[in-house]
C-alpha positions, 0 to 999 in steps of 0.5 A, a space after each residue: 469843270 472839264 468840258 463834256 467831250 473831254 470827260 466822255 473821251 476820258 471815261 471811254 479810254 479808261 473803261 473796259 467793263 460796261 454793265 448795260 441796265 435794260 439790255 434787251 435780248 431783241 436785236 432790233 432794240 436800241 440797247 442791243 444795238 449799242 451793246 453789240 457795237 461796244 462788244 465788237 469794239 472790245 468792251 466786256 458787256 454785262 447784261 442787267 435784265 430781269 429775264 434771260 440767262 445770256 444776252 450777247 453770249 454773256 451771263 445776265 445779272 438780275 441786279 447790279 449788286 449781283 455782279 461779282 467783279 468791278 464795273 467801269 460804266 453802268 449804261 442805263 436804258 430805262 425811263 428817266 423816272 426809273 433810273 434813281 435805284 440803278 444810280 444808287 446801286 451803281 454808286 454802291 458797287 463803286 462803278 467808275 461812271 454812270 451813263 444815261 442814254 440819249 433822251 434820258 435826263 435826271 438831274 436828281 440822279 446826276 446830283 446824287 452820282 456827283 455827290 458820291 464822286 462818280 462821273 455822270 453822263 446823261 442824254 448821250 448815246 454811248 455808241 455815238 460818243 465812242 465813234 466820235 472819240 476814236 
C-alpha cells in the first residue's frame, strides 16, 4: 500500500473541487478557516450545509447529491458517528476522495469507501496537509 504522505500529495495534486460537508458560515470555526485557506490556494470550495444561501461567496448545497458537477474531494466536518451517510453519498456521486478532518476516525466508513474504489483519508487536516505537501 502506498504510504499516506504520498497518497495525500497525489490526491491534492489531482484535485480542484472540494465539497466541504459542515462548512460553517462563522469565520471563527475550523471548517471555515480550512475552506477559506483552500479557496485562497485556488481550489473551488462547494459548501454543503443545511442553512445559508452562500458561504465564502459560493452557492450552498443542502446535500452532496444536489451538486450538479464533479467533486474531487469530499471533506467532512462531522462527528465520527455521523459520517457514514455522507461517505455513502460521496461514493454515489463518484467523488475522487473522501477526507475526514483531524480527530475524526471511522473504520466502517473507510472500509466502505475503499470497497468502492474511493481514496479515503481520515484524522488529517486538509489545510495542514496542503501546507506540508507544497
